[in-house]
Structure formats: structure tokens, C-alpha cells
Gaussian input, Z-matrix of N, CA and C with variables (Angstrom, degrees):
# hf/3-21g

backbone

0 1
 N
 C     1     B1
 C     2     B2     1     A1
 N     3     B3     2     A2     1     D1
 C     4     B4     3     A3     2     D2
 C     5     B5     4     A4     3     D3
 N     6     B6     5     A5     4     D4
 C     7     B7     6     A6     5     D5
 C     8     B8     7     A7     6     D6
 N     9     B9     8     A8     7     D7
 C    10    B10     9     A9     8     D8
 C    11    B11    10    A10     9     D9
 N    12    B12    11    A11    10    D10
 C    13    B13    12    A12    11    D11
 C    14    B14    13    A13    12    D12
 N    15    B15    14    A14    13    D13
 C    16    B16    15    A15    14    D14
 C    17    B17    16    A16    15    D15
 N    18    B18    17    A17    16    D16
 C    19    B19    18    A18    17    D17
 C    20    B20    19    A19    18    D18
 N    21    B21    20    A20    19    D19
 C    22    B22    21    A21    20    D20
 C    23    B23    22    A22    21    D21
 N    24    B24    23    A23    22    D22
 C    25    B25    24    A24    23    D23
 C    26    B26    25    A25    24    D24
 N    27    B27    26    A26    25    D25
 C    28    B28    27    A27    26    D26
 C    29    B29    28    A28    27    D27
 N    30    B30    29    A29    28    D28
 C    31    B31    30    A30    29    D29
 C    32    B32    31    A31    30    D30
 N    33    B33    32    A32    31    D31
 C    34    B34    33    A33    32    D32
 C    35    B35    34    A34    33    D33
 N    36    B36    35    A35    34    D34
 C    37    B37    36    A36    35    D35
 C    38    B38    37    A37    36    D36
 N    39    B39    38    A38    37    D37
 C    40    B40    39    A39    38    D38
 C    41    B41    40    A40    39    D39
 N    42    B42    41    A41    40    D40
 C    43    B43    42    A42    41    D41
 C    44    B44    43    A43    42    D42
 N    45    B45    44    A44    43    D43
 C    46    B46    45    A45    44    D44
 C    47    B47    46    A46    45    D45
 N    48    B48    47    A47    46    D46
 C    49    B49    48    A48    47    D47
 C    50    B50    49    A49    48    D48
 N    51    B51    50    A50    49    D49
 C    52    B52    51    A51    50    D50
 C    53    B53    52    A52    51    D51
 N    54    B54    53    A53    52    D52
 C    55    B55    54    A54    53    D53
 C    56    B56    55    A55    54    D54
 N    57    B57    56    A56    55    D55
 C    58    B58    57    A57    56    D56
 C    59    B59    58    A58    57    D57
 N    60    B60    59    A59    58    D58
 C    61    B61    60    A60    59    D59
 C    62    B62    61    A61    60    D60
 N    63    B63    62    A62    61    D61
 C    64    B64    63    A63    62    D62
 C    65    B65    64    A64    63    D63
 N    66    B66    65    A65    64    D64
 C    67    B67    66    A66    65    D65
 C    68    B68    67    A67    66    D66
 N    69    B69    68    A68    67    D67
 C    70    B70    69    A69    68    D68
 C    71    B71    70    A70    69    D69
 N    72    B72    71    A71    70    D70
 C    73    B73    72    A72    71    D71
 C    74    B74    73    A73    72    D72
 N    75    B75    74    A74    73    D73
 C    76    B76    75    A75    74    D74
 C    77    B77    76    A76    75    D75
 N    78    B78    77    A77    76    D76
 C    79    B79    78    A78    77    D77
 C    80    B80    79    A79    78    D78
 N    81    B81    80    A80    79    D79
 C    82    B82    81    A81    80    D80
 C    83    B83    82    A82    81    D81
 N    84    B84    83    A83    82    D82
 C    85    B85    84    A84    83    D83
 C    86    B86    85    A85    84    D84
 N    87    B87    86    A86    85    D85
 C    88    B88    87    A87    86    D86
 C    89    B89    88    A88    87    D87
 N    90    B90    89    A89    88    D88
 C    91    B91    90    A90    89    D89
 C    92    B92    91    A91    90    D90
 N    93    B93    92    A92    91    D91
 C    94    B94    93    A93    92    D92
 C    95    B95    94    A94    93    D93
 N    96    B96    95    A95    94    D94
 C    97    B97    96    A96    95    D95
 C    98    B98    97    A97    96    D96
 N    99    B99    98    A98    97    D97
 C   100   B100    99    A99    98    D98
 C   101   B101   100   A100    99    D99
 N   102   B102   101   A101   100   D100
 C   103   B103   102   A102   101   D101
 C   104   B104   103   A103   102   D102
 N   105   B105   104   A104   103   D103
 C   106   B106   105   A105   104   D104
 C   107   B107   106   A106   105   D105
 N   108   B108   107   A107   106   D106
 C   109   B109   108   A108   107   D107
 C   110   B110   109   A109   108   D108
 N   111   B111   110   A110   109   D109
 C   112   B112   111   A111   110   D110
 C   113   B113   112   A112   111   D111
 N   114   B114   113   A113   112   D112
 C   115   B115   114   A114   113   D113
 C   116   B116   115   A115   114   D114
 N   117   B117   116   A116   115   D115
 C   118   B118   117   A117   116   D116
 C   119   B119   118   A118   117   D117
 N   120   B120   119   A119   118   D118
 C   121   B121   120   A120   119   D119
 C   122   B122   121   A121   120   D120
 N   123   B123   122   A122   121   D121
 C   124   B124   123   A123   122   D122
 C   125   B125   124   A124   123   D123
 N   126   B126   125   A125   124   D124
 C   127   B127   126   A126   125   D125
 C   128   B128   127   A127   126   D126
 N   129   B129   128   A128   127   D127
 C   130   B130   129   A129   128   D128
 C   131   B131   130   A130   129   D129
 N   132   B132   131   A131   130   D130
 C   133   B133   132   A132   131   D131
 C   134   B134   133   A133   132   D132
 N   135   B135   134   A134   133   D133
 C   136   B136   135   A135   134   D134
 C   137   B137   136   A136   135   D135
 N   138   B138   137   A137   136   D136
 C   139   B139   138   A138   137   D137
 C   140   B140   139   A139   138   D138
 N   141   B141   140   A140   139   D139
 C   142   B142   141   A141   140   D140
 C   143   B143   142   A142   141   D141
 N   144   B144   143   A143   142   D142
 C   145   B145   144   A144   143   D143
 C   146   B146   145   A145   144   D144
 N   147   B147   146   A146   145   D145
 C   148   B148   147   A147   146   D146
 C   149   B149   148   A148   147   D147
 N   150   B150   149   A149   148   D148
 C   151   B151   150   A150   149   D149
 C   152   B152   151   A151   150   D150
 N   153   B153   152   A152   151   D151
 C   154   B154   153   A153   152   D152
 C   155   B155   154   A154   153   D153
 N   156   B156   155   A155   154   D154
 C   157   B157   156   A156   155   D155
 C   158   B158   157   A157   156   D156
 N   159   B159   158   A158   157   D157
 C   160   B160   159   A159   158   D158
 C   161   B161   160   A160   159   D159
 N   162   B162   161   A161   160   D160
 C   163   B163   162   A162   161   D161
 C   164   B164   163   A163   162   D162
 N   165   B165   164   A164   163   D163
 C   166   B166   165   A165   164   D164
 C   167   B167   166   A166   165   D165
 N   168   B168   167   A167   166   D166
 C   169   B169   168   A168   167   D167
 C   170   B170   169   A169   168   D168
 N   171   B171   170   A170   169   D169
 C   172   B172   171   A171   170   D170
 C   173   B173   172   A172   171   D171
 N   174   B174   173   A173   172   D172
 C   175   B175   174   A174   173   D173
 C   176   B176   175   A175   174   D174
 N   177   B177   176   A176   175   D175
 C   178   B178   177   A177   176   D176
 C   179   B179   178   A178   177   D177
 N   180   B180   179   A179   178   D178
 C   181   B181   180   A180   179   D179
 C   182   B182   181   A181   180   D180
 N   183   B183   182   A182   181   D181
 C   184   B184   183   A183   182   D182
 C   185   B185   184   A184   183   D183
 N   186   B186   185   A185   184   D184
 C   187   B187   186   A186   185   D185
 C   188   B188   187   A187   186   D186
 N   189   B189   188   A188   187   D187
 C   190   B190   189   A189   188   D188
 C   191   B191   190   A190   189   D189
 N   192   B192   191   A191   190   D190
 C   193   B193   192   A192   191   D191
 C   194   B194   193   A193   192   D192
 N   195   B195   194   A194   193   D193
 C   196   B196   195   A195   194   D194
 C   197   B197   196   A196   195   D195
 N   198   B198   197   A197   196   D196
 C   199   B199   198   A198   197   D197
 C   200   B200   199   A199   198   D198
 N   201   B201   200   A200   199   D199
 C   202   B202   201   A201   200   D200
 C   203   B203   202   A202   201   D201
 N   204   B204   203   A203   202   D202
 C   205   B205   204   A204   203   D203
 C   206   B206   205   A205   204   D204
 N   207   B207   206   A206   205   D205
 C   208   B208   207   A207   206   D206
 C   209   B209   208   A208   207   D207
 N   210   B210   209   A209   208   D208
 C   211   B211   210   A210   209   D209
 C   212   B212   211   A211   210   D210
 N   213   B213   212   A212   211   D211
 C   214   B214   213   A213   212   D212
 C   215   B215   214   A214   213   D213
 N   216   B216   215   A215   214   D214
 C   217   B217   216   A216   215   D215
 C   218   B218   217   A217   216   D216
 N   219   B219   218   A218   217   D217
 C   220   B220   219   A219   218   D218
 C   221   B221   220   A220   219   D219
 N   222   B222   221   A221   220   D220
 C   223   B223   222   A222   221   D221
 C   224   B224   223   A223   222   D222
 N   225   B225   224   A224   223   D223
 C   226   B226   225   A225   224   D224
 C   227   B227   226   A226   225   D225
 N   228   B228   227   A227   226   D226
 C   229   B229   228   A228   227   D227
 C   230   B230   229   A229   228   D228
 N   231   B231   230   A230   229   D229
 C   232   B232   231   A231   230   D230
 C   233   B233   232   A232   231   D231
 N   234   B234   233   A233   232   D232
 C   235   B235   234   A234   233   D233
 C   236   B236   235   A235   234   D234
 N   237   B237   236   A236   235   D235
 C   238   B238   237   A237   236   D236
 C   239   B239   238   A238   237   D237
 N   240   B240   239   A239   238   D238
 C   241   B241   240   A240   239   D239
 C   242   B242   241   A241   240   D240
 N   243   B243   242   A242   241   D241
 C   244   B244   243   A243   242   D242
 C   245   B245   244   A244   243   D243
 N   246   B246   245   A245   244   D244
 C   247   B247   246   A246   245   D245
 C   248   B248   247   A247   246   D246
 N   249   B249   248   A248   247   D247
 C   250   B250   249   A249   248   D248
 C   251   B251   250   A250   249   D249
 N   252   B252   251   A251   250   D250
 C   253   B253   252   A252   251   D251
 C   254   B254   253   A253   252   D252
 N   255   B255   254   A254   253   D253
 C   256   B256   255   A255   254   D254
 C   257   B257   256   A256   255   D255
 N   258   B258   257   A257   256   D256
 C   259   B259   258   A258   257   D257
 C   260   B260   259   A259   258   D258
 N   261   B261   260   A260   259   D259
 C   262   B262   261   A261   260   D260
 C   263   B263   262   A262   261   D261
 N   264   B264   263   A263   262   D262
 C   265   B265   264   A264   263   D263
 C   266   B266   265   A265   264   D264
 N   267   B267   266   A266   265   D265
 C   268   B268   267   A267   266   D266
 C   269   B269   268   A268   267   D267
 N   270   B270   269   A269   268   D268
 C   271   B271   270   A270   269   D269
 C   272   B272   271   A271   270   D270
 N   273   B273   272   A272   271   D271
 C   274   B274   273   A273   272   D272
 C   275   B275   274   A274   273   D273
 N   276   B276   275   A275   274   D274
 C   277   B277   276   A276   275   D275
 C   278   B278   277   A277   276   D276
 N   279   B279   278   A278   277   D277
 C   280   B280   279   A279   278   D278
 C   281   B281   280   A280   279   D279
 N   282   B282   281   A281   280   D280
 C   283   B283   282   A282   281   D281
 C   284   B284   283   A283   282   D282
 N   285   B285   284   A284   283   D283
 C   286   B286   285   A285   284   D284
 C   287   B287   286   A286   285   D285
 N   288   B288   287   A287   286   D286
 C   289   B289   288   A288   287   D287
 C   290   B290   289   A289   288   D288
 N   291   B291   290   A290   289   D289
 C   292   B292   291   A291   290   D290
 C   293   B293   292   A292   291   D291
 N   294   B294   293   A293   292   D292
 C   295   B295   294   A294   293   D293
 C   296   B296   295   A295   294   D294
 N   297   B297   296   A296   295   D295
 C   298   B298   297   A297   296   D296
 C   299   B299   298   A298   297   D297
 N   300   B300   299   A299   298   D298
 C   301   B301   300   A300   299   D299
 C   302   B302   301   A301   300   D300
 N   303   B303   302   A302   301   D301
 C   304   B304   303   A303   302   D302
 C   305   B305   304   A304   303   D303

   B1=1.4524
   B2=1.5259
   B3=1.3157
   B4=1.4516
   B5=1.5320
   B6=1.3125
   B7=1.4581
   B8=1.5232
   B9=1.3146
   B10=1.4670
   B11=1.5201
   B12=1.3363
   B13=1.4488
   B14=1.5200
   B15=1.3334
   B16=1.4584
   B17=1.5192
   B18=1.3022
   B19=1.4600
   B20=1.5172
   B21=1.3174
   B22=1.4608
   B23=1.5238
   B24=1.3090
   B25=1.4585
   B26=1.5312
   B27=1.3387
   B28=1.4703
   B29=1.5300
   B30=1.3142
   B31=1.4704
   B32=1.5192
   B33=1.3213
   B34=1.4678
   B35=1.5264
   B36=1.3215
   B37=1.4575
   B38=1.5254
   B39=1.3081
   B40=1.4631
   B41=1.5196
   B42=1.3248
   B43=1.4701
   B44=1.5158
   B45=1.3200
   B46=1.4638
   B47=1.5240
   B48=1.3156
   B49=1.4621
   B50=1.5302
   B51=1.3149
   B52=1.4641
   B53=1.5178
   B54=1.3127
   B55=1.4643
   B56=1.5183
   B57=1.3299
   B58=1.4681
   B59=1.5299
   B60=1.3173
   B61=1.4650
   B62=1.5081
   B63=1.3182
   B64=1.4658
   B65=1.5214
   B66=1.3225
   B67=1.4550
   B68=1.5233
   B69=1.3217
   B70=1.4624
   B71=1.5162
   B72=1.3287
   B73=1.4615
   B74=1.5278
   B75=1.3298
   B76=1.4635
   B77=1.5220
   B78=1.3253
   B79=1.4574
   B80=1.5235
   B81=1.3212
   B82=1.4556
   B83=1.5207
   B84=1.3248
   B85=1.4624
   B86=1.5217
   B87=1.3170
   B88=1.4626
   B89=1.5255
   B90=1.3212
   B91=1.4649
   B92=1.5244
   B93=1.3346
   B94=1.4643
   B95=1.5228
   B96=1.3284
   B97=1.4631
   B98=1.5202
   B99=1.3239
   B100=1.4648
   B101=1.5212
   B102=1.3261
   B103=1.4548
   B104=1.5245
   B105=1.3256
   B106=1.4651
   B107=1.5169
   B108=1.3283
   B109=1.4631
   B110=1.5190
   B111=1.3284
   B112=1.4541
   B113=1.5201
   B114=1.3306
   B115=1.4568
   B116=1.5225
   B117=1.3020
   B118=1.4534
   B119=1.5253
   B120=1.2850
   B121=1.4523
   B122=1.5254
   B123=1.3379
   B124=1.4738
   B125=1.5343
   B126=1.3188
   B127=1.4670
   B128=1.5207
   B129=1.3315
   B130=1.4579
   B131=1.5217
   B132=1.3229
   B133=1.4641
   B134=1.5238
   B135=1.3344
   B136=1.4695
   B137=1.5248
   B138=1.3238
   B139=1.4675
   B140=1.5215
   B141=1.3340
   B142=1.4551
   B143=1.5157
   B144=1.3275
   B145=1.4653
   B146=1.5232
   B147=1.3270
   B148=1.4703
   B149=1.5265
   B150=1.3280
   B151=1.4698
   B152=1.5162
   B153=1.3199
   B154=1.4640
   B155=1.5250
   B156=1.3320
   B157=1.4650
   B158=1.5269
   B159=1.3115
   B160=1.4718
   B161=1.5250
   B162=1.3004
   B163=1.4580
   B164=1.5246
   B165=1.3044
   B166=1.4724
   B167=1.5263
   B168=1.3198
   B169=1.4732
   B170=1.5248
   B171=1.3115
   B172=1.4716
   B173=1.5130
   B174=1.3296
   B175=1.4622
   B176=1.5276
   B177=1.3203
   B178=1.4678
   B179=1.5167
   B180=1.3299
   B181=1.4625
   B182=1.5213
   B183=1.2962
   B184=1.4594
   B185=1.5252
   B186=1.3193
   B187=1.4603
   B188=1.5154
   B189=1.2980
   B190=1.4539
   B191=1.5293
   B192=1.3303
   B193=1.4647
   B194=1.5236
   B195=1.3206
   B196=1.4617
   B197=1.5360
   B198=1.3275
   B199=1.4688
   B200=1.5295
   B201=1.3274
   B202=1.4671
   B203=1.5225
   B204=1.3447
   B205=1.4649
   B206=1.5367
   B207=1.3196
   B208=1.4655
   B209=1.5209
   B210=1.3407
   B211=1.4645
   B212=1.5296
   B213=1.3215
   B214=1.4636
   B215=1.5229
   B216=1.3368
   B217=1.4682
   B218=1.5261
   B219=1.3304
   B220=1.4683
   B221=1.5322
   B222=1.3276
   B223=1.4699
   B224=1.5244
   B225=1.3228
   B226=1.4690
   B227=1.5280
   B228=1.3147
   B229=1.4762
   B230=1.5219
   B231=1.3207
   B232=1.4698
   B233=1.5255
   B234=1.3138
   B235=1.4725
   B236=1.5291
   B237=1.3041
   B238=1.4643
   B239=1.5315
   B240=1.3148
   B241=1.4693
   B242=1.5241
   B243=1.3189
   B244=1.4633
   B245=1.5252
   B246=1.3200
   B247=1.4686
   B248=1.5261
   B249=1.3386
   B250=1.4659
   B251=1.5239
   B252=1.3247
   B253=1.4598
   B254=1.5175
   B255=1.3258
   B256=1.4598
   B257=1.5247
   B258=1.3139
   B259=1.4593
   B260=1.5299
   B261=1.3109
   B262=1.4690
   B263=1.5242
   B264=1.3121
   B265=1.4680
   B266=1.5240
   B267=1.3257
   B268=1.4740
   B269=1.5300
   B270=1.3212
   B271=1.4586
   B272=1.5246
   B273=1.3212
   B274=1.4587
   B275=1.5278
   B276=1.3325
   B277=1.4576
   B278=1.5238
   B279=1.3195
   B280=1.4600
   B281=1.5256
   B282=1.3177
   B283=1.4562
   B284=1.5329
   B285=1.3130
   B286=1.4660
   B287=1.5256
   B288=1.3092
   B289=1.4639
   B290=1.5281
   B291=1.3114
   B292=1.4694
   B293=1.5204
   B294=1.3138
   B295=1.4706
   B296=1.5240
   B297=1.3005
   B298=1.4694
   B299=1.5370
   B300=1.3013
   B301=1.4547
   B302=1.5167
   B303=1.3005
   B304=1.4652
   B305=1.5072
   A1=110.90
   A2=115.01
   A3=119.96
   A4=111.22
   A5=118.00
   A6=122.48
   A7=110.41
   A8=117.19
   A9=120.30
   A10=111.16
   A11=117.55
   A12=121.32
   A13=110.55
   A14=116.96
   A15=120.42
   A16=111.84
   A17=117.68
   A18=121.45
   A19=110.89
   A20=117.58
   A21=121.62
   A22=113.63
   A23=118.30
   A24=121.10
   A25=111.56
   A26=119.57
   A27=118.20
   A28=112.65
   A29=117.47
   A30=119.95
   A31=109.95
   A32=117.37
   A33=121.13
   A34=110.40
   A35=117.73
   A36=121.35
   A37=110.59
   A38=117.34
   A39=121.39
   A40=110.16
   A41=117.17
   A42=120.72
   A43=111.18
   A44=117.42
   A45=121.11
   A46=111.04
   A47=117.16
   A48=121.34
   A49=110.55
   A50=116.78
   A51=120.05
   A52=111.03
   A53=117.76
   A54=121.56
   A55=111.64
   A56=116.93
   A57=120.38
   A58=111.20
   A59=116.31
   A60=119.93
   A61=111.83
   A62=116.82
   A63=120.31
   A64=110.51
   A65=117.90
   A66=122.06
   A67=110.54
   A68=116.91
   A69=121.11
   A70=110.78
   A71=117.83
   A72=121.41
   A73=110.78
   A74=117.45
   A75=120.70
   A76=110.71
   A77=117.00
   A78=121.40
   A79=110.23
   A80=117.48
   A81=121.69
   A82=111.04
   A83=117.28
   A84=120.78
   A85=110.85
   A86=117.82
   A87=121.27
   A88=110.36
   A89=117.35
   A90=120.83
   A91=111.23
   A92=116.55
   A93=120.06
   A94=111.09
   A95=117.02
   A96=120.46
   A97=110.39
   A98=117.30
   A99=121.06
   A100=110.40
   A101=117.05
   A102=121.43
   A103=110.81
   A104=117.03
   A105=121.00
   A106=110.99
   A107=117.26
   A108=120.96
   A109=110.64
   A110=118.53
   A111=120.26
   A112=112.26
   A113=118.45
   A114=121.74
   A115=110.33
   A116=116.02
   A117=119.49
   A118=111.92
   A119=113.92
   A120=123.29
   A121=107.96
   A122=119.26
   A123=120.33
   A124=113.14
   A125=116.72
   A126=119.02
   A127=111.68
   A128=117.71
   A129=119.45
   A130=109.85
   A131=116.64
   A132=121.36
   A133=110.12
   A134=116.28
   A135=121.11
   A136=110.69
   A137=116.58
   A138=120.20
   A139=111.56
   A140=116.46
   A141=120.65
   A142=112.21
   A143=116.90
   A144=119.59
   A145=111.11
   A146=116.56
   A147=120.27
   A148=110.98
   A149=116.39
   A150=120.20
   A151=110.39
   A152=116.58
   A153=121.61
   A154=110.02
   A155=116.83
   A156=120.40
   A157=111.83
   A158=116.80
   A159=120.20
   A160=113.09
   A161=118.27
   A162=121.47
   A163=112.71
   A164=116.51
   A165=120.04
   A166=111.77
   A167=116.79
   A168=121.09
   A169=112.26
   A170=117.88
   A171=119.76
   A172=111.97
   A173=117.24
   A174=120.28
   A175=114.56
   A176=118.13
   A177=119.22
   A178=110.85
   A179=115.30
   A180=121.41
   A181=110.08
   A182=114.68
   A183=120.13
   A184=109.57
   A185=115.67
   A186=121.33
   A187=108.53
   A188=115.29
   A189=120.97
   A190=107.64
   A191=119.32
   A192=120.22
   A193=113.62
   A194=116.60
   A195=119.95
   A196=112.42
   A197=117.05
   A198=119.79
   A199=113.02
   A200=117.58
   A201=121.48
   A202=109.81
   A203=115.60
   A204=120.69
   A205=108.85
   A206=116.42
   A207=121.06
   A208=112.27
   A209=117.18
   A210=119.26
   A211=111.30
   A212=117.19
   A213=120.32
   A214=110.76
   A215=116.91
   A216=119.10
   A217=110.49
   A218=116.98
   A219=120.59
   A220=109.96
   A221=116.53
   A222=120.53
   A223=110.92
   A224=116.86
   A225=120.51
   A226=111.18
   A227=116.49
   A228=120.15
   A229=110.22
   A230=117.54
   A231=119.97
   A232=110.10
   A233=116.69
   A234=121.46
   A235=110.89
   A236=116.36
   A237=120.30
   A238=112.11
   A239=117.65
   A240=119.69
   A241=109.76
   A242=115.47
   A243=120.66
   A244=110.18
   A245=115.64
   A246=120.04
   A247=112.69
   A248=116.75
   A249=120.80
   A250=112.39
   A251=116.97
   A252=119.91
   A253=113.01
   A254=116.91
   A255=120.41
   A256=110.93
   A257=116.04
   A258=120.15
   A259=108.06
   A260=116.66
   A261=120.82
   A262=110.23
   A263=116.78
   A264=121.34
   A265=111.00
   A266=117.46
   A267=120.89
   A268=110.52
   A269=116.60
   A270=120.41
   A271=111.01
   A272=117.08
   A273=121.01
   A274=110.34
   A275=116.78
   A276=121.05
   A277=111.46
   A278=117.34
   A279=120.98
   A280=109.66
   A281=117.29
   A282=120.82
   A283=110.81
   A284=117.26
   A285=120.99
   A286=109.56
   A287=117.36
   A288=121.58
   A289=111.22
   A290=116.86
   A291=120.67
   A292=111.80
   A293=117.04
   A294=119.82
   A295=111.87
   A296=117.56
   A297=119.15
   A298=111.77
   A299=117.45
   A300=121.66
   A301=111.56
   A302=116.30
   A303=122.40
   A304=111.12
   D1=-43.55
   D2=-178.15
   D3=-66.72
   D4=-35.43
   D5=178.70
   D6=-64.08
   D7=-41.23
   D8=179.72
   D9=-63.81
   D10=-39.14
   D11=179.86
   D12=-63.81
   D13=-44.79
   D14=178.71
   D15=-64.88
   D16=-27.04
   D17=178.44
   D18=-79.31
   D19=-40.32
   D20=-175.89
   D21=-74.40
   D22=-35.23
   D23=-177.48
   D24=-61.53
   D25=-50.74
   D26=178.28
   D27=-62.96
   D28=-35.77
   D29=179.12
   D30=-64.95
   D31=-43.10
   D32=178.46
   D33=-64.26
   D34=-40.66
   D35=-179.94
   D36=-65.18
   D37=-43.85
   D38=178.78
   D39=-63.06
   D40=-42.89
   D41=178.87
   D42=-62.02
   D43=-41.24
   D44=179.54
   D45=-64.61
   D46=-44.09
   D47=179.95
   D48=-63.73
   D49=-44.45
   D50=178.83
   D51=-63.41
   D52=-41.74
   D53=178.89
   D54=-62.16
   D55=-43.86
   D56=178.50
   D57=-66.22
   D58=-37.65
   D59=177.64
   D60=-63.77
   D61=-41.45
   D62=178.86
   D63=-66.34
   D64=-39.70
   D65=178.47
   D66=-63.60
   D67=-43.20
   D68=178.95
   D69=-63.92
   D70=-39.63
   D71=179.55
   D72=-65.24
   D73=-41.08
   D74=178.61
   D75=-65.20
   D76=-42.22
   D77=179.97
   D78=-64.02
   D79=-42.79
   D80=179.08
   D81=-64.62
   D82=-42.89
   D83=179.36
   D84=-63.40
   D85=-41.14
   D86=179.39
   D87=-65.91
   D88=-39.28
   D89=178.98
   D90=-66.62
   D91=-40.63
   D92=178.51
   D93=-65.85
   D94=-39.08
   D95=179.13
   D96=-65.72
   D97=-42.77
   D98=178.75
   D99=-63.89
   D100=-39.98
   D101=178.54
   D102=-64.94
   D103=-42.24
   D104=179.19
   D105=-64.01
   D106=-37.18
   D107=-179.42
   D108=-70.11
   D109=-38.78
   D110=-177.53
   D111=-76.74
   D112=-23.72
   D113=179.39
   D114=-103.72
   D115=52.47
   D116=-174.39
   D117=-91.58
   D118=160.70
   D119=174.01
   D120=-73.42
   D121=137.46
   D122=179.43
   D123=-56.39
   D124=-28.48
   D125=179.39
   D126=-70.14
   D127=-23.56
   D128=175.67
   D129=-62.56
   D130=-40.79
   D131=178.36
   D132=-62.08
   D133=-47.96
   D134=-178.89
   D135=-63.57
   D136=-49.89
   D137=179.94
   D138=-63.91
   D139=-37.48
   D140=177.84
   D141=-63.85
   D142=-39.92
   D143=179.46
   D144=-66.36
   D145=-38.18
   D146=178.39
   D147=-67.16
   D148=-45.56
   D149=179.27
   D150=-62.71
   D151=-42.21
   D152=-179.63
   D153=-61.98
   D154=-46.25
   D155=-178.84
   D156=-67.90
   D157=-41.45
   D158=-175.87
   D159=-79.58
   D160=-35.71
   D161=-174.00
   D162=-90.75
   D163=-49.68
   D164=-173.94
   D165=-69.24
   D166=-34.88
   D167=-178.36
   D168=-68.79
   D169=-16.08
   D170=178.42
   D171=-64.25
   D172=-32.49
   D173=-172.86
   D174=-110.30
   D175=-28.48
   D176=-177.58
   D177=-153.62
   D178=168.71
   D179=178.76
   D180=-63.64
   D181=146.55
   D182=-179.59
   D183=-71.26
   D184=138.84
   D185=176.45
   D186=-96.40
   D187=150.08
   D188=173.22
   D189=-68.97
   D190=130.24
   D191=179.27
   D192=-55.64
   D193=-23.95
   D194=179.91
   D195=-82.41
   D196=-2.31
   D197=-177.84
   D198=-74.31
   D199=-17.26
   D200=177.56
   D201=-130.59
   D202=153.51
   D203=174.51
   D204=-75.86
   D205=166.85
   D206=-179.58
   D207=-56.47
   D208=-44.33
   D209=-179.19
   D210=-67.26
   D211=-31.90
   D212=177.51
   D213=-70.97
   D214=-37.49
   D215=176.12
   D216=-64.38
   D217=-37.33
   D218=179.23
   D219=-59.63
   D220=-44.46
   D221=179.14
   D222=-67.89
   D223=-41.30
   D224=-179.47
   D225=-64.16
   D226=-42.30
   D227=179.81
   D228=-66.47
   D229=-39.67
   D230=178.46
   D231=-59.84
   D232=-41.02
   D233=179.31
   D234=-71.20
   D235=-47.68
   D236=-174.61
   D237=-74.14
   D238=-21.93
   D239=177.78
   D240=-57.12
   D241=-44.15
   D242=-179.53
   D243=-67.62
   D244=-47.77
   D245=-176.56
   D246=-65.45
   D247=-36.91
   D248=-176.44
   D249=-91.28
   D250=-7.89
   D251=-179.56
   D252=70.24
   D253=34.83
   D254=179.80
   D255=-79.14
   D256=146.45
   D257=172.57
   D258=-74.62
   D259=168.31
   D260=178.42
   D261=-61.59
   D262=-40.65
   D263=-179.82
   D264=-65.94
   D265=-42.94
   D266=178.46
   D267=-62.83
   D268=-44.38
   D269=179.69
   D270=-62.96
   D271=-41.28
   D272=178.73
   D273=-63.71
   D274=-42.83
   D275=179.37
   D276=-63.56
   D277=-42.78
   D278=178.56
   D279=-63.55
   D280=-42.42
   D281=178.52
   D282=-61.57
   D283=-43.13
   D284=177.60
   D285=-60.11
   D286=-46.42
   D287=178.76
   D288=-58.06
   D289=-50.20
   D290=-176.05
   D291=-66.60
   D292=-41.87
   D293=-179.17
   D294=-70.42
   D295=-37.43
   D296=178.90
   D297=-75.90
   D298=-20.31
   D299=176.69
   D300=-85.62
   D301=-12.48
   D302=-175.78
   D303=-80.00

């Protein structure tokens, strides 16, 4: 019984530390992404609006940028980037446009 306790305690401690580390990494990544979006180049907004109008309108009606929150636009762009064949730069520009228009 005592051997099992000594085995389980370090495993639980390691799991807790790893879990907290992963949570901290996700929080830091989200903060860096939000910071990058808010400190954007004005041309990202312009290019994003053009890409949004030219690309998104091909398949469906345009949505009002205020129809989704910033985090919802981030998820939508991640999904639609694949479907629309957008480059990383185009997707980032569209996200900047939508979030700054929100």
C-alpha cells in the first residue's frame, strides 16, 4: 500500500505541473495573438477588407462584422481559411479587418 502511494504522488505532481504549464502556454499564445491583432499595420485592414469582399462573397452573403465577437471571428477565419484557400497573411488581414470593424 505504501509503495503505491509513493508512486502515485510524484505522478500526480508531474501531471499537475504539466497541466499548468500547458494552460500558461495557451494563455500566453492567446495574449500574443490579441496583441498582434491590435497593433496591426493599417494596410492589413485595407487588404483584409478587399480579401473579405472578394473571397467571402463568392460563396455566401456577406455578414456584418458586428454579427460575431472577436473570438468568434478568430474561429470562423481559422475554419474558412482552409475552405477558401486563403494564405496565412490573407487570413490574418481578414481577421484584422473584421475585429477592427467590430
